[in-house]
Structures are given as C-alpha cells and as structure tokens.
mmCIF file of the N, C-alpha and C atoms, coordinates in Angstrom:
data_MODEL
# 
_entry.id   MODEL 
# 
loop_
_atom_site.group_PDB 
_atom_site.id 
_atom_site.type_symbol 
_atom_site.label_atom_id 
_atom_site.label_alt_id 
_atom_site.label_comp_id 
_atom_site.label_asym_id 
_atom_site.label_entity_id 
_atom_site.label_seq_id 
_atom_site.pdbx_PDB_ins_code 
_atom_site.Cartn_x 
_atom_site.Cartn_y 
_atom_site.Cartn_z 
_atom_site.occupancy 
_atom_site.B_iso_or_equiv 
_atom_site.pdbx_formal_charge 
_atom_site.auth_seq_id 
_atom_site.auth_comp_id 
_atom_site.auth_asym_id 
_atom_site.auth_atom_id 
_atom_site.pdbx_PDB_model_num 
ATOM 1   N N  . MET A 1 1  ? 147.752 520.514 106.760 1.00 0.00 ? 1  MET A N  1 
ATOM 2   C CA . MET A 1 1  ? 148.114 519.095 106.774 1.00 0.00 ? 1  MET A CA 1 
ATOM 3   C C  . MET A 1 1  ? 146.910 518.285 107.254 1.00 0.00 ? 1  MET A C  1 
ATOM 4   N N  . ALA A 1 2  ? 146.593 517.229 106.576 1.00 0.00 ? 2  ALA A N  1 
ATOM 5   C CA . ALA A 1 2  ? 145.448 516.402 106.928 1.00 0.00 ? 2  ALA A CA 1 
ATOM 6   C C  . ALA A 1 2  ? 145.818 515.447 108.062 1.00 0.00 ? 2  ALA A C  1 
ATOM 7   N N  . TYR A 1 3  ? 144.865 515.180 108.926 1.00 0.00 ? 3  TYR A N  1 
ATOM 8   C CA . TYR A 1 3  ? 145.057 514.250 110.038 1.00 0.00 ? 3  TYR A CA 1 
ATOM 9   C C  . TYR A 1 3  ? 144.335 512.953 109.712 1.00 0.00 ? 3  TYR A C  1 
ATOM 10  N N  . ALA A 1 4  ? 145.056 511.861 109.749 1.00 0.00 ? 4  ALA A N  1 
ATOM 11  C CA . ALA A 1 4  ? 144.462 510.556 109.462 1.00 0.00 ? 4  ALA A CA 1 
ATOM 12  C C  . ALA A 1 4  ? 144.272 509.797 110.766 1.00 0.00 ? 4  ALA A C  1 
ATOM 13  N N  . GLU A 1 5  ? 143.084 509.316 110.994 1.00 0.00 ? 5  GLU A N  1 
ATOM 14  C CA . GLU A 1 5  ? 142.805 508.537 112.192 1.00 0.00 ? 5  GLU A CA 1 
ATOM 15  C C  . GLU A 1 5  ? 142.890 507.056 111.841 1.00 0.00 ? 5  GLU A C  1 
ATOM 16  N N  . PHE A 1 6  ? 143.647 506.316 112.644 1.00 0.00 ? 6  PHE A N  1 
ATOM 17  C CA . PHE A 1 6  ? 143.848 504.908 112.380 1.00 0.00 ? 6  PHE A CA 1 
ATOM 18  C C  . PHE A 1 6  ? 142.890 504.074 113.215 1.00 0.00 ? 6  PHE A C  1 
ATOM 19  N N  . ASP A 1 7  ? 142.540 502.901 112.703 1.00 0.00 ? 7  ASP A N  1 
ATOM 20  C CA . ASP A 1 7  ? 141.653 502.041 113.467 1.00 0.00 ? 7  ASP A CA 1 
ATOM 21  C C  . ASP A 1 7  ? 142.417 501.392 114.633 1.00 0.00 ? 7  ASP A C  1 
ATOM 22  N N  . GLN A 1 8  ? 141.698 500.836 115.572 1.00 0.00 ? 8  GLN A N  1 
ATOM 23  C CA . GLN A 1 8  ? 142.277 500.317 116.803 1.00 0.00 ? 8  GLN A CA 1 
ATOM 24  C C  . GLN A 1 8  ? 143.262 499.175 116.552 1.00 0.00 ? 8  GLN A C  1 
ATOM 25  N N  . VAL A 1 9  ? 143.001 498.330 115.568 1.00 0.00 ? 9  VAL A N  1 
ATOM 26  C CA . VAL A 1 9  ? 143.903 497.213 115.267 1.00 0.00 ? 9  VAL A CA 1 
ATOM 27  C C  . VAL A 1 9  ? 145.277 497.735 114.844 1.00 0.00 ? 9  VAL A C  1 
ATOM 28  N N  . MET A 1 10 ? 145.304 498.754 114.004 1.00 0.00 ? 10 MET A N  1 
ATOM 29  C CA . MET A 1 10 ? 146.572 499.320 113.555 1.00 0.00 ? 10 MET A CA 1 
ATOM 30  C C  . MET A 1 10 ? 147.334 499.942 114.729 1.00 0.00 ? 10 MET A C  1 
ATOM 31  N N  . VAL A 1 11 ? 146.632 500.628 115.604 1.00 0.00 ? 11 VAL A N  1 
ATOM 32  C CA . VAL A 1 11 ? 147.264 501.235 116.780 1.00 0.00 ? 11 VAL A CA 1 
ATOM 33  C C  . VAL A 1 11 ? 147.873 500.151 117.672 1.00 0.00 ? 11 VAL A C  1 
ATOM 34  N N  . GLU A 1 12 ? 147.152 499.065 117.892 1.00 0.00 ? 12 GLU A N  1 
ATOM 35  C CA . GLU A 1 12 ? 147.658 497.971 118.719 1.00 0.00 ? 12 GLU A CA 1 
ATOM 36  C C  . GLU A 1 12 ? 148.878 497.299 118.079 1.00 0.00 ? 12 GLU A C  1 
ATOM 37  N N  . LEU A 1 13 ? 148.879 497.133 116.764 1.00 0.00 ? 13 LEU A N  1 
ATOM 38  C CA . LEU A 1 13 ? 150.029 496.543 116.080 1.00 0.00 ? 13 LEU A CA 1 
ATOM 39  C C  . LEU A 1 13 ? 151.276 497.418 116.221 1.00 0.00 ? 13 LEU A C  1 
ATOM 40  N N  . VAL A 1 14 ? 151.114 498.712 116.064 1.00 0.00 ? 14 VAL A N  1 
ATOM 41  C CA . VAL A 1 14 ? 152.255 499.621 116.202 1.00 0.00 ? 14 VAL A CA 1 
ATOM 42  C C  . VAL A 1 14 ? 152.758 499.620 117.644 1.00 0.00 ? 14 VAL A C  1 
ATOM 43  N N  . ASP A 1 15 ? 151.848 499.651 118.602 1.00 0.00 ? 15 ASP A N  1 
ATOM 44  C CA . ASP A 1 15 ? 152.255 499.604 120.010 1.00 0.00 ? 15 ASP A CA 1 
ATOM 45  C C  . ASP A 1 15 ? 153.017 498.321 120.313 1.00 0.00 ? 15 ASP A C  1 
ATOM 46  N N  . TYR A 1 16 ? 152.553 497.200 119.783 1.00 0.00 ? 16 TYR A N  1 
ATOM 47  C CA . TYR A 1 16 ? 153.224 495.918 120.005 1.00 0.00 ? 16 TYR A CA 1 
ATOM 48  C C  . TYR A 1 16 ? 154.614 495.906 119.378 1.00 0.00 ? 16 TYR A C  1 
ATOM 49  N N  . ALA A 1 17 ? 154.732 496.471 118.183 1.00 0.00 ? 17 ALA A N  1 
ATOM 50  C CA . ALA A 1 17 ? 156.017 496.468 117.486 1.00 0.00 ? 17 ALA A CA 1 
ATOM 51  C C  . ALA A 1 17 ? 157.062 497.308 118.213 1.00 0.00 ? 17 ALA A C  1 
ATOM 52  N N  . TYR A 1 18 ? 156.631 498.344 118.902 1.00 0.00 ? 18 TYR A N  1 
ATOM 53  C CA . TYR A 1 18 ? 157.582 499.239 119.557 1.00 0.00 ? 18 TYR A CA 1 
ATOM 54  C C  . TYR A 1 18 ? 157.828 498.914 121.023 1.00 0.00 ? 18 TYR A C  1 
ATOM 55  N N  . GLU A 1 19 ? 157.100 497.973 121.601 1.00 0.00 ? 19 GLU A N  1 
ATOM 56  C CA . GLU A 1 19 ? 157.326 497.660 123.011 1.00 0.00 ? 19 GLU A CA 1 
ATOM 57  C C  . GLU A 1 19 ? 158.499 496.699 123.167 1.00 0.00 ? 19 GLU A C  1 
ATOM 58  N N  . ASP A 1 20 ? 159.186 496.822 124.269 1.00 0.00 ? 20 ASP A N  1 
ATOM 59  C CA . ASP A 1 20 ? 160.290 495.913 124.566 1.00 0.00 ? 20 ASP A CA 1 
ATOM 60  C C  . ASP A 1 20 ? 159.713 494.587 125.045 1.00 0.00 ? 20 ASP A C  1 
ATOM 61  N N  . ALA A 1 21 ? 160.089 493.536 124.384 1.00 0.00 ? 21 ALA A N  1 
ATOM 62  C CA . ALA A 1 21 ? 159.600 492.213 124.763 1.00 0.00 ? 21 ALA A CA 1 
ATOM 63  C C  . ALA A 1 21 ? 160.780 491.248 124.785 1.00 0.00 ? 21 ALA A C  1 
ATOM 64  N N  . SER A 1 22 ? 160.739 490.347 125.715 1.00 0.00 ? 22 SER A N  1 
ATOM 65  C CA . SER A 1 22 ? 161.785 489.330 125.770 1.00 0.00 ? 22 SER A CA 1 
ATOM 66  C C  . SER A 1 22 ? 161.150 487.976 125.488 1.00 0.00 ? 22 SER A C  1 
ATOM 67  N N  . PHE A 1 23 ? 161.823 487.187 124.710 1.00 0.00 ? 23 PHE A N  1 
ATOM 68  C CA . PHE A 1 23 ? 161.331 485.876 124.326 1.00 0.00 ? 23 PHE A CA 1 
ATOM 69  C C  . PHE A 1 23 ? 162.332 484.827 124.776 1.00 0.00 ? 23 PHE A C  1 
ATOM 70  N N  . ASP A 1 24 ? 161.828 483.669 125.132 1.00 0.00 ? 24 ASP A N  1 
ATOM 71  C CA . ASP A 1 24 ? 162.745 482.605 125.534 1.00 0.00 ? 24 ASP A CA 1 
ATOM 72  C C  . ASP A 1 24 ? 163.390 481.975 124.303 1.00 0.00 ? 24 ASP A C  1 
ATOM 73  N N  . ASP A 1 25 ? 164.401 481.176 124.534 1.00 0.00 ? 25 ASP A N  1 
ATOM 74  C CA . ASP A 1 25 ? 165.183 480.599 123.434 1.00 0.00 ? 25 ASP A CA 1 
ATOM 75  C C  . ASP A 1 25 ? 164.343 479.715 122.518 1.00 0.00 ? 25 ASP A C  1 
ATOM 76  N N  . GLU A 1 26 ? 163.410 478.976 123.076 1.00 0.00 ? 26 GLU A N  1 
ATOM 77  C CA . GLU A 1 26 ? 162.575 478.080 122.266 1.00 0.00 ? 26 GLU A CA 1 
ATOM 78  C C  . GLU A 1 26 ? 161.695 478.883 121.304 1.00 0.00 ? 26 GLU A C  1 
ATOM 79  N N  . THR A 1 27 ? 161.156 479.973 121.769 1.00 0.00 ? 27 THR A N  1 
ATOM 80  C CA . THR A 1 27 ? 160.321 480.820 120.913 1.00 0.00 ? 27 THR A CA 1 
ATOM 81  C C  . THR A 1 27 ? 161.136 481.406 119.773 1.00 0.00 ? 27 THR A C  1 
ATOM 82  N N  . LEU A 1 28 ? 162.326 481.888 120.066 1.00 0.00 ? 28 LEU A N  1 
ATOM 83  C CA . LEU A 1 28 ? 163.188 482.442 119.022 1.00 0.00 ? 28 LEU A CA 1 
ATOM 84  C C  . LEU A 1 28 ? 163.637 481.370 118.029 1.00 0.00 ? 28 LEU A C  1 
ATOM 85  N N  . ARG A 1 29 ? 163.882 480.163 118.511 1.00 0.00 ? 29 ARG A N  1 
ATOM 86  C CA . ARG A 1 29 ? 164.277 479.063 117.634 1.00 0.00 ? 29 ARG A CA 1 
ATOM 87  C C  . ARG A 1 29 ? 163.141 478.717 116.668 1.00 0.00 ? 29 ARG A C  1 
ATOM 88  N N  . LEU A 1 30 ? 161.924 478.652 117.181 1.00 0.00 ? 30 LEU A N  1 
ATOM 89  C CA . LEU A 1 30 ? 160.774 478.354 116.344 1.00 0.00 ? 30 LEU A CA 1 
ATOM 90  C C  . LEU A 1 30 ? 160.522 479.469 115.323 1.00 0.00 ? 30 LEU A C  1 
ATOM 91  N N  . ALA A 1 31 ? 160.672 480.729 115.746 1.00 0.00 ? 31 ALA A N  1 
ATOM 92  C CA . ALA A 1 31 ? 160.497 481.854 114.825 1.00 0.00 ? 31 ALA A CA 1 
ATOM 93  C C  . ALA A 1 31 ? 161.541 481.798 113.713 1.00 0.00 ? 31 ALA A C  1 
ATOM 94  N N  . ARG A 1 32 ? 162.764 481.395 114.063 1.00 0.00 ? 32 ARG A N  1 
ATOM 95  C CA . ARG A 1 32 ? 163.833 481.280 113.058 1.00 0.00 ? 32 ARG A CA 1 
ATOM 96  C C  . ARG A 1 32 ? 163.478 480.218 112.025 1.00 0.00 ? 32 ARG A C  1 
ATOM 97  N N  . PHE A 1 33 ? 162.969 479.061 112.484 1.00 0.00 ? 33 PHE A N  1 
ATOM 98  C CA . PHE A 1 33 ? 162.576 478.006 111.554 1.00 0.00 ? 33 PHE A CA 1 
ATOM 99  C C  . PHE A 1 33 ? 161.433 478.457 110.654 1.00 0.00 ? 33 PHE A C  1 
ATOM 100 N N  . CYS A 1 34 ? 160.481 479.191 111.208 1.00 0.00 ? 34 CYS A N  1 
ATOM 101 C CA . CYS A 1 34 ? 159.364 479.691 110.391 1.00 0.00 ? 34 CYS A CA 1 
ATOM 102 C C  . CYS A 1 34 ? 159.861 480.667 109.328 1.00 0.00 ? 34 CYS A C  1 
ATOM 103 N N  . LEU A 1 35 ? 160.788 481.542 109.706 1.00 0.00 ? 35 LEU A N  1 
ATOM 104 C CA . LEU A 1 35 ? 161.347 482.486 108.747 1.00 0.00 ? 35 LEU A CA 1 
ATOM 105 C C  . LEU A 1 35 ? 162.112 481.759 107.647 1.00 0.00 ? 35 LEU A C  1 
ATOM 106 N N  . LEU A 1 36 ? 162.941 480.789 108.019 1.00 0.00 ? 36 LEU A N  1 
ATOM 107 C CA . LEU A 1 36 ? 163.694 480.032 107.016 1.00 0.00 ? 36 LEU A CA 1 
ATOM 108 C C  . LEU A 1 36 ? 162.762 479.258 106.092 1.00 0.00 ? 36 LEU A C  1 
ATOM 109 N N  . ASP A 1 37 ? 161.684 478.703 106.626 1.00 0.00 ? 37 ASP A N  1 
ATOM 110 C CA . ASP A 1 37 ? 160.712 477.984 105.806 1.00 0.00 ? 37 ASP A CA 1 
ATOM 111 C C  . ASP A 1 37 ? 160.041 478.936 104.820 1.00 0.00 ? 37 ASP A C  1 
ATOM 112 N N  . SER A 1 38 ? 159.694 480.128 105.281 1.00 0.00 ? 38 SER A N  1 
ATOM 113 C CA . SER A 1 38 ? 159.067 481.117 104.399 1.00 0.00 ? 38 SER A CA 1 
ATOM 114 C C  . SER A 1 38 ? 160.015 481.536 103.275 1.00 0.00 ? 38 SER A C  1 
ATOM 115 N N  . ILE A 1 39 ? 161.275 481.743 103.615 1.00 0.00 ? 39 ILE A N  1 
ATOM 116 C CA . ILE A 1 39 ? 162.266 482.107 102.588 1.00 0.00 ? 39 ILE A CA 1 
ATOM 117 C C  . ILE A 1 39 ? 162.432 480.969 101.588 1.00 0.00 ? 39 ILE A C  1 
ATOM 118 N N  . GLY A 1 40 ? 162.488 479.735 102.085 1.00 0.00 ? 40 GLY A N  1 
ATOM 119 C CA . GLY A 1 40 ? 162.617 478.581 101.197 1.00 0.00 ? 40 GLY A CA 1 
ATOM 120 C C  . GLY A 1 40 ? 161.424 478.457 100.257 1.00 0.00 ? 40 GLY A C  1 
ATOM 121 N N  . CYS A 1 41 ? 160.227 478.679 100.771 1.00 0.00 ? 41 CYS A N  1 
ATOM 122 C CA . CYS A 1 41 ? 159.036 478.610 99.917  1.00 0.00 ? 41 CYS A CA 1 
ATOM 123 C C  . CYS A 1 41 ? 159.049 479.724 98.876  1.00 0.00 ? 41 CYS A C  1 
ATOM 124 N N  . ALA A 1 42 ? 159.501 480.915 99.257  1.00 0.00 ? 42 ALA A N  1 
ATOM 125 C CA . ALA A 1 42 ? 159.561 482.014 98.306  1.00 0.00 ? 42 ALA A CA 1 
ATOM 126 C C  . ALA A 1 42 ? 160.561 481.729 97.203  1.00 0.00 ? 42 ALA A C  1 
ATOM 127 N N  . VAL A 1 43 ? 161.698 481.157 97.549  1.00 0.00 ? 43 VAL A N  1 
ATOM 128 C CA . VAL A 1 43 ? 162.704 480.821 96.540  1.00 0.00 ? 43 VAL A CA 1 
ATOM 129 C C  . VAL A 1 43 ? 162.180 479.732 95.607  1.00 0.00 ? 43 VAL A C  1 
ATOM 130 N N  . ALA A 1 44 ? 161.519 478.720 96.165  1.00 0.00 ? 44 ALA A N  1 
ATOM 131 C CA . ALA A 1 44 ? 160.981 477.642 95.333  1.00 0.00 ? 44 ALA A CA 1 
ATOM 132 C C  . ALA A 1 44 ? 159.868 478.163 94.425  1.00 0.00 ? 44 ALA A C  1 
ATOM 133 N N  . ALA A 1 45 ? 159.052 479.082 94.929  1.00 0.00 ? 45 ALA A N  1 
ATOM 134 C CA . ALA A 1 45 ? 157.969 479.617 94.129  1.00 0.00 ? 45 ALA A CA 1 
ATOM 135 C C  . ALA A 1 45 ? 158.462 480.563 93.051  1.00 0.00 ? 45 ALA A C  1 
ATOM 136 N N  . SER A 1 46 ? 159.647 481.120 93.212  1.00 0.00 ? 46 SER A N  1 
ATOM 137 C CA . SER A 1 46 ? 160.156 482.065 92.209  1.00 0.00 ? 46 SER A CA 1 
ATOM 138 C C  . SER A 1 46 ? 160.461 481.363 90.890  1.00 0.00 ? 46 SER A C  1 
ATOM 139 N N  . LYS A 1 47 ? 160.640 480.051 90.918  1.00 0.00 ? 47 LYS A N  1 
ATOM 140 C CA . LYS A 1 47 ? 160.922 479.307 89.706  1.00 0.00 ? 47 LYS A CA 1 
ATOM 141 C C  . LYS A 1 47 ? 159.660 478.764 89.047  1.00 0.00 ? 47 LYS A C  1 
ATOM 142 N N  . ASP A 1 48 ? 158.514 478.966 89.697  1.00 0.00 ? 48 ASP A N  1 
ATOM 143 C CA . ASP A 1 48 ? 157.239 478.484 89.184  1.00 0.00 ? 48 ASP A CA 1 
ATOM 144 C C  . ASP A 1 48 ? 156.647 479.547 88.255  1.00 0.00 ? 48 ASP A C  1 
ATOM 145 N N  . HIS A 1 49 ? 156.277 479.144 87.068  1.00 0.00 ? 49 HIS A N  1 
ATOM 146 C CA . HIS A 1 49 ? 155.765 480.096 86.091  1.00 0.00 ? 49 HIS A CA 1 
ATOM 147 C C  . HIS A 1 49 ? 154.315 480.495 86.339  1.00 0.00 ? 49 HIS A C  1 
ATOM 148 N N  . ASP A 1 50 ? 153.604 479.762 87.176  1.00 0.00 ? 50 ASP A N  1 
ATOM 149 C CA . ASP A 1 50 ? 152.207 480.109 87.473  1.00 0.00 ? 50 ASP A CA 1 
ATOM 150 C C  . ASP A 1 50 ? 152.203 481.226 88.471  1.00 0.00 ? 50 ASP A C  1 
# 
C-alpha cells in the first residue's frame, strides 16, 4: 500500500474540521445568510446558458 504525504495546509484544514468549536449566535446567523446567498446564486446561475 502506498503512503501519501499531505502538505501542511491540508493537515491544518482536516484538524480544524474535526475539532470541537463553539460559535456565538451572531456568527451562526451570518454563516446561514452566506449559505442561503450561495444557494440562491447557484439556482439563479443554473438558468443561465453561459
């Protein structure tokens, strides 16, 4: 089996994703708005032929 070595940025991203973090209500509210905006843009772009 081959061993793949990952660069430091990838290791830090995985560590961040798996750590327990608590966010305040304002941060979660803003993240929700960003997610909804991204979904809205994706839906609007799906009708664009370009």
